[in-house]
N, C-alpha and C positions, 0 to 999 in steps of 0.2 A: 386580804389573807394575812394572818400574822405568822411570824416565824418564831422559832425557839429563842427565848431570851428577850423578845420584844414585848411591848405592852399590847394588850388586846385592842383591836380597832374599836372605834366609837361608832359602829354601825348600828342599824336598827334590828339586826339579827337577834333573836331571842337567845338567852343563855342556855347552853346545853347542860342539863343535869344528868350526866351519865352515871349509870349504876351497873355494876358487875354482879352476876349471880353465879356462884360456884359452890361445890360441895364435894364430899367424899367421906370415907370411913375413918372415924377417929380411933385412937388407941384406947381411950377410956372415956367415960362420961364426965370425968372430973376436969378435963381440960380441952384445949383445942389444938391437939397434935394429930396430924393425919397419919394413918397407918402406912400409906404408900403414895408419895407425892406424884409418882408417874401415873397414878390412876385417878387423879382429881377430875371431876366432871365440871368442865367449864360450860355452863348453860348458855351464857351470852352476855352481851352488853346492851343495855336498854336505855332509851332516851328520857325516861322519867321513872319516879319511884313506883307509880301505880302499875306500870307494865312489868317492872322488875319484881314487884310483890306478887303479881299473878304468876309469873314464871317460877318464883321461889315456892309458892304454895303448891303448884302442880308437881314440882319435883319432890317436895317434902312429903306430899301425900302418896307419891309412887313408892317411897321408901319407908313408909310408916312401920313396916314389919322389921326393919333393921334399926334397932335402938342406937347403934353406933354411927349411923350415917346421918350427917347433918349438912344442911345447905345454908348459905350466908348471902346477904346483900351487902356489897361494898359501895359506899358513896364515892365513886371515882372523882366526881366534880370537886369534892372537898380535898382530895389529894392533889389535884391538878392546879388548884388555886390556893396559894399560900394565905 
């Protein structure tokens, strides 16, 4: 088990490619500024891009009638590994 600040172990465990799916209502179509941060919809954290994309698509389709509501996929694994 690795700790904060240490190098990852050289085990045979597969690399976790974590992805966050979240969204909410934007203030306008021209940018990415959320209307109310307290109302962000955190869909979840997923172990791979394929499952994150499925969750993103489902939420995006549920909100198709709201032009200002957008969902995003964040590649957490890219933020966690410099």
